[in-house]
C-alpha positions as CSV (number, residue, x, y, z in Angstrom):
1,M,-22.4,0.1,2.1
2,Q,-20.8,3.0,4.0
3,K,-18.6,5.2,1.9
4,R,-15.7,7.4,2.9
5,E,-13.9,10.2,1.1
6,Y,-10.8,9.4,-0.9
7,G,-8.4,12.0,0.4
8,D,-9.8,15.5,-0.1
9,T,-11.0,14.8,-3.7
10,G,-14.7,14.6,-2.8
11,E,-14.8,11.1,-4.3
12,M,-16.5,8.6,-2.1
13,L,-15.3,5.0,-2.0
14,S,-17.1,2.0,-0.5
15,V,-15.3,1.0,2.7
16,I,-14.9,-2.5,1.3
17,G,-13.1,-2.8,-2.0
18,F,-13.2,-5.6,-4.6
19,G,-9.8,-7.2,-5.1
20,G,-9.2,-8.5,-8.6
21,L,-8.0,-11.9,-7.3
22,V,-11.6,-12.7,-6.6
23,V,-12.2,-13.3,-10.3
24,S,-8.8,-14.8,-11.2
25,S,-9.2,-18.3,-12.7
26,V,-13.0,-18.3,-12.7
27,S,-15.4,-18.6,-15.6
28,T,-16.6,-15.6,-17.6
29,K,-20.1,-16.0,-16.1
30,Q,-18.8,-16.3,-12.6
31,A,-16.7,-13.2,-13.0
32,S,-19.8,-11.3,-14.2
33,D,-21.9,-12.7,-11.4
34,D,-19.2,-11.7,-8.8
35,V,-18.9,-8.2,-10.0
36,A,-22.7,-7.7,-10.3
37,W,-23.1,-9.1,-6.7
38,A,-20.5,-6.6,-5.5
39,V,-22.1,-3.6,-7.2
40,D,-25.5,-4.7,-5.9
41,H,-24.0,-4.7,-2.4
42,G,-22.7,-1.1,-2.7
43,I,-19.1,-1.8,-3.8
44,N,-17.7,1.0,-6.1
45,Y,-14.0,0.5,-5.5
46,F,-12.2,-2.1,-7.6
47,D,-8.5,-2.9,-7.5
48,V,-6.6,-5.2,-9.9
49,A,-3.0,-5.9,-11.0
50,P,-1.2,-7.8,-13.9
51,S,0.3,-10.2,-11.3
52,Y,-3.1,-11.5,-10.2
53,G,-3.2,-14.3,-12.7
54,N,-5.8,-13.6,-15.4
55,A,-7.8,-11.2,-13.2
56,Q,-7.5,-8.3,-15.7
57,E,-8.9,-10.5,-18.6
58,M,-11.8,-11.5,-16.3
59,L,-12.5,-8.2,-14.6
60,G,-12.4,-6.0,-17.6
61,P,-15.5,-7.4,-19.4
62,A,-17.3,-8.1,-16.2
63,L,-16.9,-4.5,-15.0
64,A,-17.6,-2.8,-18.4
65,P,-21.3,-2.2,-17.7
66,Y,-20.5,-0.4,-14.5
67,R,-17.2,1.3,-15.5
68,N,-18.6,4.9,-15.3
69,D,-19.9,4.4,-11.8
70,V,-16.9,2.8,-10.1
71,F,-13.4,3.8,-9.0
72,L,-10.9,1.5,-10.7
73,A,-7.4,1.1,-9.5
74,C,-4.5,-0.8,-11.1
75,K,-0.8,-1.4,-10.5
76,T,2.5,-2.0,-12.1
77,K,5.4,-4.0,-10.7
78,Y,7.9,-2.3,-12.9
79,R,10.2,0.5,-11.6
80,D,11.7,1.7,-14.9
81,G,9.6,4.1,-16.8
82,K,9.6,2.4,-20.2
83,T,8.3,-1.0,-19.0
84,A,5.9,0.7,-16.6
85,R,4.4,2.6,-19.5
86,E,4.0,-0.6,-21.5
87,D,2.4,-2.3,-18.5
88,L,-0.1,0.6,-18.1
89,E,-1.1,0.5,-21.8
90,N,-1.6,-3.3,-21.7
91,S,-3.7,-3.0,-18.5
92,L,-5.9,-0.3,-20.1
93,R,-6.4,-2.6,-23.1
94,L,-7.3,-5.7,-21.0
95,M,-9.5,-3.7,-18.6
96,Q,-11.4,-2.2,-21.6
97,T,-11.0,1.4,-20.3
98,D,-9.5,4.6,-21.4
99,H,-8.2,5.5,-17.9
100,F,-7.5,4.3,-14.4
101,D,-8.9,6.3,-11.5
102,L,-5.8,5.3,-9.5
103,Y,-2.5,3.8,-10.8
104,Q,0.0,2.5,-8.3
105,M,3.5,1.2,-8.1
106,H,3.1,-2.3,-6.8
107,A,4.7,-3.6,-3.6
108,M,7.4,-1.1,-3.1
109,T,9.8,-2.9,-0.7
110,S,13.5,-2.3,-1.2
111,Q,16.0,0.6,-1.6
112,A,16.5,-0.6,-5.1
113,D,12.8,-0.2,-5.8
114,F,13.0,3.3,-4.4
115,D,16.1,4.3,-6.3
116,E,14.9,3.1,-9.7
117,A,11.3,4.3,-9.4
118,T,12.3,7.8,-8.3
119,A,15.2,8.2,-10.8
120,P,14.9,10.3,-14.0
121,G,13.0,8.2,-16.5
122,G,11.7,6.0,-13.7
123,A,8.2,4.8,-13.0
124,I,7.1,7.9,-11.0
125,E,8.1,10.3,-13.8
126,V,6.3,8.2,-16.5
127,I,3.2,7.7,-14.5
128,S,3.0,11.5,-13.8
129,K,3.2,12.0,-17.6
130,A,0.4,9.5,-18.1
131,Q,-1.6,11.5,-15.5
132,A,-1.1,14.7,-17.6
133,E,-2.4,12.7,-20.6
134,G,-5.5,11.7,-18.8
135,L,-4.7,8.0,-18.7
136,V,-4.4,8.2,-14.9
137,R,-6.4,10.3,-12.6
138,H,-4.6,9.6,-9.2
139,I,-1.1,8.3,-8.4
140,G,-0.3,5.9,-5.6
141,F,1.8,3.0,-4.5
142,S,1.4,-0.2,-2.4
143,A,4.0,-0.9,0.3
144,H,5.5,-3.9,2.0
145,S,8.1,-1.8,3.9
146,A,7.3,1.0,6.4
147,E,10.7,2.5,5.8
148,I,10.4,2.7,2.0
149,A,6.8,3.9,2.3
150,I,7.9,6.8,4.5
151,K,10.8,7.7,2.2
152,L,8.5,7.7,-0.9
153,M,6.0,9.9,0.7
154,S,8.8,12.3,1.7
155,Q,10.0,12.4,-1.9
156,F,6.8,12.7,-3.9
157,H,3.2,13.6,-3.2
158,F,1.1,10.6,-3.7
159,D,-2.7,10.7,-3.7
160,S,-2.9,7.4,-1.8
161,I,-1.0,4.5,-0.3
162,L,-2.2,0.9,-0.2
163,F,-0.7,-1.1,2.7
164,P,-1.3,-3.7,5.4
165,V,-3.4,-2.4,8.2
166,N,-3.6,-5.6,10.3
167,W,-4.2,-6.3,13.9
168,V,-1.3,-8.8,14.3
169,N,1.1,-6.4,12.6
170,Y,0.0,-3.6,14.8
171,F,0.3,-5.5,18.1
172,E,3.2,-7.9,17.4
173,S,5.5,-6.0,15.1
174,G,4.4,-2.4,15.3
175,F,4.1,-2.3,11.5
176,G,1.4,0.1,10.3
177,P,0.9,3.1,12.6
178,Q,3.9,5.0,11.4
179,I,2.7,4.7,7.8
180,V,-0.7,6.0,8.8
181,D,0.9,8.9,10.7
182,K,3.2,9.9,7.7
183,A,0.4,9.6,5.2
184,Q,-1.9,11.8,7.3
185,A,0.9,14.4,7.6
186,E,1.4,14.4,3.9
187,G,-2.3,14.5,3.0
188,T,-2.1,11.0,1.4
189,A,-5.2,8.9,1.5
190,R,-4.9,5.5,3.2
191,L,-6.2,2.2,1.6
192,A,-5.8,-1.0,3.6
193,L,-4.8,-4.6,2.9
194,K,-4.8,-7.7,5.0
195,G,-7.5,-6.7,7.4
196,M,-8.7,-10.3,7.6
197,A,-5.2,-11.9,7.7
198,S,-4.1,-13.8,10.8
199,H,-0.4,-14.8,10.5
200,Q,2.3,-16.3,8.3
201,L,2.1,-19.8,6.9
202,A,5.1,-22.0,7.7
203,N,5.1,-23.0,4.0
204,R,3.4,-20.8,1.4
205,S,3.1,-23.7,-0.9
206,Q,0.7,-25.4,1.6
207,R,-2.1,-22.8,1.5
208,V,-5.2,-22.9,3.6
209,R,-7.0,-21.0,0.7
210,E,-5.6,-21.0,-2.8
211,K,-5.7,-17.2,-3.2
212,C,-4.2,-16.4,0.2
213,W,-0.4,-16.6,0.8
214,Y,-1.0,-16.2,4.5
215,Y,-3.3,-17.8,7.1
216,P,-6.7,-16.0,6.7
217,L,-9.3,-15.6,9.3
218,E,-12.2,-17.9,8.5
219,E,-14.1,-17.9,11.8
220,R,-16.7,-15.2,11.5
221,E,-16.5,-13.6,15.0
222,L,-12.7,-13.1,14.9
223,A,-12.8,-12.1,11.2
224,S,-15.3,-9.4,12.1
225,L,-13.3,-8.1,15.0
226,A,-10.1,-7.9,12.8
227,L,-11.8,-6.2,9.9
228,R,-13.6,-3.8,12.2
229,F,-10.2,-3.0,13.8
230,T,-8.9,-2.1,10.3
231,L,-11.9,0.0,9.4
232,S,-11.7,1.8,12.7
233,Q,-8.3,3.2,11.7
234,P,-8.1,6.5,9.8
235,I,-8.4,4.8,6.4
236,T,-10.7,5.2,3.4
237,A,-11.3,1.6,2.5
238,A,-10.0,-2.0,2.9
239,I,-9.5,-4.7,0.3
240,P,-10.4,-8.1,1.7
241,P,-8.8,-11.5,0.8
242,G,-9.1,-12.6,-2.8
243,D,-10.9,-15.8,-1.8
244,P,-14.5,-15.4,-3.1
245,E,-16.1,-16.8,0.1
246,L,-14.0,-14.6,2.4
247,F,-14.7,-11.6,0.2
248,R,-18.4,-12.0,0.6
249,M,-18.0,-12.4,4.4
250,A,-16.0,-9.1,4.4
251,V,-18.8,-7.3,2.5
252,E,-21.4,-8.6,5.0
253,I,-19.2,-7.4,7.9
254,G,-18.6,-4.0,6.2
255,Q,-22.3,-3.5,5.7
256,D,-22.9,-3.8,9.5
257,F,-19.7,-1.9,10.4
258,Q,-19.5,-0.5,13.9
259,P,-16.3,1.1,15.2
260,I,-14.3,-1.3,17.4
261,T,-14.5,-0.7,21.2
262,E,-11.6,-0.5,23.6
263,E,-12.6,-3.8,25.1
264,E,-12.6,-5.5,21.7
265,T,-9.3,-4.0,20.9
266,N,-7.8,-5.4,24.1
267,L,-9.2,-8.8,23.2
268,L,-7.6,-8.6,19.8
269,R,-4.3,-7.6,21.4
270,D,-4.4,-10.7,23.6
271,T,-5.4,-12.9,20.7
272,A,-2.5,-11.6,18.6
273,E,0.1,-12.6,21.1
274,G,2.5,-15.2,19.7
275,R,1.2,-15.0,16.1
276,A,3.8,-14.5,13.4
277,P,3.1,-11.1,11.8
278,L,3.0,-10.9,8.0
279,F,5.3,-7.8,8.0
280,E,8.0,-6.6,10.3
281,L,9.9,-3.3,10.7
282,A,13.4,-3.4,9.2
283,H,15.0,-2.4,12.5
284,A,12.9,-4.9,14.6
């Protein structure tokens, strides 16, 4: 598996990451098998969050034999410092580790998220203190809003941002390129989501795949083009869908990665036309 540098840290991450949803609601043996398979295929970047069902309980023991050899990221949905600290400590316990390589504020979306997280005693201040204590090595956030992402990167230096880098978003709503540009200008590493997503579901309760709240790409040729499009952007790594079958497809695509061509990009642009993007710009 190809690896790329995480920012300017010298740390090298596999271009395909392991999303904790893969092992949510599976047996202990299946979780161990999934993690071992990923490691055997060159995956060294793992990402989890408390909101992913029982993923932490499953991933912690499964990852324990490999912990010293992987880059482990976690998240908190809380914006106030006190609860974020409690969330961090609980995640460390469940993940059976004494530190996270990356700790992120999860799904920063609204002005209220921004205001509370950046206020005195907010999540950023508390996570920074945890970094000084050695509980967190790098600080980041995930974003569902381009506007809030740009404001956050203007306010505080984050080591990385995790956000959708998706072909339909790029071509149908223009969501994504401005985040890449800002992150590059600030020296913030880019980690991608939704590379193998197609479009919104009309009803999220009627899912095509249980662990995907959107319509995922299941056809190998188009999935390969879409993921190669994501990996051809200036990013470090991409986290595929949490569906185990689609995750394994993504790993196989990643192992054979070749940059997308102009002709293939034009084909994706045509294919994206009329699809409902997962994320829109606020002013759109």
